[in-house]
C-alpha positions in Angstrom: 0.0 0.0 0.0 1.5 3.3 -1.0 1.7 6.2 1.4 -0.6 8.2 -0.9 -3.4 5.7 -0.7 -3.0 5.4 3.1 -3.1 9.2 3.5 -6.3 9.4 1.3 -8.2 7.3 3.8 -7.5 9.8 6.6 -9.4 13.0 7.1 -7.7 16.2 6.3 -7.6 17.2 10.0 -6.1 13.8 10.9 -3.4 14.2 8.2 -2.6 17.8 9.5 -2.3 16.7 13.1 -0.6 13.3 12.4 -3.2 11.4 14.4 -4.3 7.9 13.7 -7.7 6.4 14.3 -7.3 6.5 18.1 -6.5 10.2 18.0 -3.4 9.6 20.1 -0.9 9.7 17.2 2.4 8.1 18.1 2.5 9.1 21.7 2.0 5.7 23.2 4.4 4.1 20.7 7.2 6.5 21.5 6.6 6.4 25.2 6.9 2.6 25.1 10.1 2.8 23.2 11.6 5.6 25.4 10.8 3.7 28.6 12.2 0.5 27.1 15.4 2.2 26.3 15.6 3.7 29.8 15.0 0.3 31.3 18.0 -1.3 29.5 20.7 0.4 31.6 18.6 0.5 34.7 17.9 -3.3 34.5 21.6 -4.1 33.8 22.6 -1.9 36.8 20.0 -3.6 39.0 20.9 -7.2 38.0 24.7 -6.7 38.4 24.3 -4.8 41.6 22.1 -7.4 43.2 24.3 -10.2 42.0 27.3 -8.7 43.9 25.4 -8.7 47.2 26.0 -11.5 49.7 23.4 -14.2 49.3 20.7 -14.2 52.0 22.1 -11.2 53.9 19.2 -8.9 54.8 21.6 -6.5 56.5 23.8 -6.2 53.4 20.7 -5.5 51.3 19.4 -2.9 53.7 22.8 -1.2 53.8 22.9 -1.3 50.0 19.4 0.3 49.6 20.3 2.9 52.2 23.0 4.3 49.9 21.7 7.6 48.4 22.9 6.8 44.9 21.4 3.3 45.0 18.1 4.6 46.4 17.8 7.1 43.5 18.6 4.4 41.0 16.0 2.1 42.5 13.3 4.8 42.5 14.1 5.4 38.8 14.0 1.7 38.0 10.7 1.1 39.8 9.1 4.2 38.2 10.3 3.3 34.7 9.4 -0.4 35.1 5.8 0.3 36.2 5.3 3.0 33.6 6.5 0.7 30.8 4.4 -2.1 32.1 1.3 0.1 32.4 1.7 1.2 28.8 2.1 -2.3 27.5 -0.9 -3.7 29.4 -3.0 -0.7 28.2 -2.2 -1.5 24.6 -3.1 -5.1 25.0 -6.5 -4.2 26.7 -7.3 -1.7 24.0 -6.5 -4.1 21.2 -8.1 -7.3 22.6 -11.1 -6.3 24.8 -14.1 -5.7 22.6 -16.7 -4.5 25.2 -16.3 -0.8 25.9 -17.5 -1.1 29.4 -15.2 -4.0 30.3 -12.4 -2.2 28.5 -12.9 1.0 30.5 -13.1 -0.9 33.8 -10.0 -2.9 32.9 -8.0 0.2 31.9 -8.9 1.9 35.2 -8.1 -1.1 37.3 -4.7 -1.6 35.5 -3.8 2.0 35.9 -4.7 2.0 39.5 -2.9 -1.2 40.3 0.3 0.0 38.5 0.1 3.3 40.4 -0.4 1.6 43.8 2.4 -1.0 43.2 4.8 1.7 42.0 4.0 3.9 45.0 4.5 0.9 47.4 7.9 0.0 45.8 9.1 3.6 45.9 7.8 4.0 49.5 9.7 0.9 50.6 12.9 2.2 49.0 12.6 5.6 50.6 11.7 4.1 54.0 14.9 2.1 54.0 17.0 4.9 52.5 15.7 7.5 54.9 15.7 5.3 58.0 12.9 3.4 59.7 
């Protein structure tokens, strides 16, 4: 399909704004890609940092999280992880749930669950980093 025939199926306003049928344009697509790219170094840092900790030592883990640089990195990791996950689940629900009522309920539930879990993770990191 040529780009001319694809553009002819869109309204003039949609062509001018660059929006697709969902009127969101490429925002979600770009947000997913940016968050995925941000997660690459954060995940590598997390995996290699945790791998260096002594196995089964709660005190070592607590001391590690209490470090300011580690706490900042963990907060960034948790926020990016849940943001990326929320975007991915949102796209799946929008693509595969047919009923508008169920879709709306599922989107609200998923957004709420991701926000609560991200807040709980960030709160746990900050509680350890700033002292009990």
